[in-house]
N, C-alpha and C positions, 0 to 999 in steps of 0.2 A: 193596169199598166205593168209592163214587163220590168223586172229588176235590171238595173244597169250592170254592165260588166264590171268586174273587179279590176282596179288599177292599183298596183303596188305603190307607186310613187305619187299618186294623186287619189287618195282613198275616197274622197267624197266630192267629186266635181259638181254635183248638183248644189250642195251647200256653198261651195266656193264661188258659184256663179258662172263657171266655165261650161256648164251644160244647163240647158233650160228645156222646159216643156215646149213641145212644138208639134204641129200637125204636118209640117213640111217633110217631103221625101228627101232622103239622103242622096247626094249627088253621085256617090259611088255605088251603093246597092239598090238605089231607087225605091227603097221601102220607107214608109212613114212609120217609125217605131215609137213615136211619142216624145222623143228627145232629140235635140240637136246640140252640137258642140259650138260654143260661141267664142272660144279662145283663139289665140294666134295660130295661123297656118303659114309656114314659110315654104312657098312653092312658086314655080314659074307663073302659073295662072293664079289670079286672085280668087280665093275661096273664103267666103264669109258666111258663117251660120248655115252651112250646107252639108255637113258631115254628121253621121250618127256616131255615138260612142262605140258601137260594135265594130264599125269599120276602122276606127282608131285602134281599138283593143286587139284586133286580129292582124293589124299591120297592112290590111288591104288598101286603106286610104293613102297611107304613106307610099306604098308601092305604085299604085295607079297614078298618083299625081306628083310623084317624086317630092313628097312633102315631109317636113319635120314640124313638130308641134312645140318644141322648145329648142333652144340653142345650148349646146353643151361645150361651148368654147372655153369655159373656165373650169372644166372638170379636172380634178387632180390627175396627174400623169399615171398614177397607179390604179385608176378606175378601170375595171374590166370592160372590154369592148361590148360584152353582152349587156351590161348596165347602160352604157351610152346608147346602144341600139334601142333597148326597151324604152328608155327615157325619151329619146328624140322621135321615135316612130310609132310607139304603141302606148303613149301616155299623154293625156290632155295637158296642154301647157296652161299658162295663166297670163293674164294681162296686167301690166304695171305701167307706171308713168314713163319710165325710161326703159332701156333694154333689160328685160327680165333675165334673171340668172338663177339657176338651181343651186341649192346648197348640198354639200356632201359631208359625210361623217362616217367613221369606222370603215373606210374603203368602199363606200356605197353611196348612191344618191339617197337623200333624205326624202321623207314624205311631205308633200306640200299640204298644209292644213288650211291656208287661206290668208286673206288680208287681215291685218290686225292694227288696232289703235293701242294707245298706252293702256287704257282700261282693260283691254283684252290680254295684254302682255304681262300685266302685273302678277298673274299666277304662274309665270314662267321665268323665274329669276335668271336661268342660264341664257335664255334668249335676250332678256333685258340687258344683261351684262355685255353680250355680243353687240347689241345696238349702241350701248354707251361707248364702246371702244371703236366703232367703225369710223367715226369722223375724227379721231385723234390724228390720223395721218394727214389731215388737212390743217393741223395746227389749232384745232378747236380746244378751248379750255374745258375742264371738267364741267363747269357751270353751263357753258354753251351746249355741250353734249347732253347734259341732263335736261335742259330746257327744250331742246329739239325733240328728244325722246318723249317727253311729257306732252308734246303737242302732236304726236302721231295720231292719226285718225284713219280707221279702216276705209272710210269713204272720203277722206280729205285730200288736201294737196301734198301732204307728207304722210306716207303710208308705210306700215311695216308689213313684212311677208314672213309668215311663221311656218316653220318646218319642224319635223321630229325625226331623229335618227331611228331607223328601223331595227337597230341592233342593241343600242344601249339606252334608248329613250331620251337622250339629250335633246332639248328644244333649241333650235337655231333660228336666227332671224336676220334679215337685212332690211334696209329701208331705202326709199327713193322719194322724190318729189317732182311735181310738175314744173 
């Protein structure tokens, strides 16, 4: 089996579940390369599990289908356009319960590491702290925030999404639920 292309902002899409083994041919290059992308595709035409990681990596899938694989609507204003372009058109996205959003740190997009539950996040105190603060804006008490975070499950109805800054190594996270 051929090694997957490298994605700076999504370093292991096979582990995160956004790429899977497949004998199907890619809609763009018409080659069966052993893998298919299973994450979101924002395009005029509906494209589901039909693109290979190589056509995402080189930007040809985005160009041919006028597609994006993640939405950068919440990117900080100082994020370079080259980062936004790489993130939206040459990086596999990820699926979440609600509208997914990428996290940023040190003037760059962070690397998506995958869905995470409380047990997964306990080794990342910086990410846990971020999760504990994210619901304060809704008026949640510290106890409610703690209880919510403790019930996060990578495969559950309340899920965390873990990222790592490519520059300083800080772990970041946000959560959503069905």
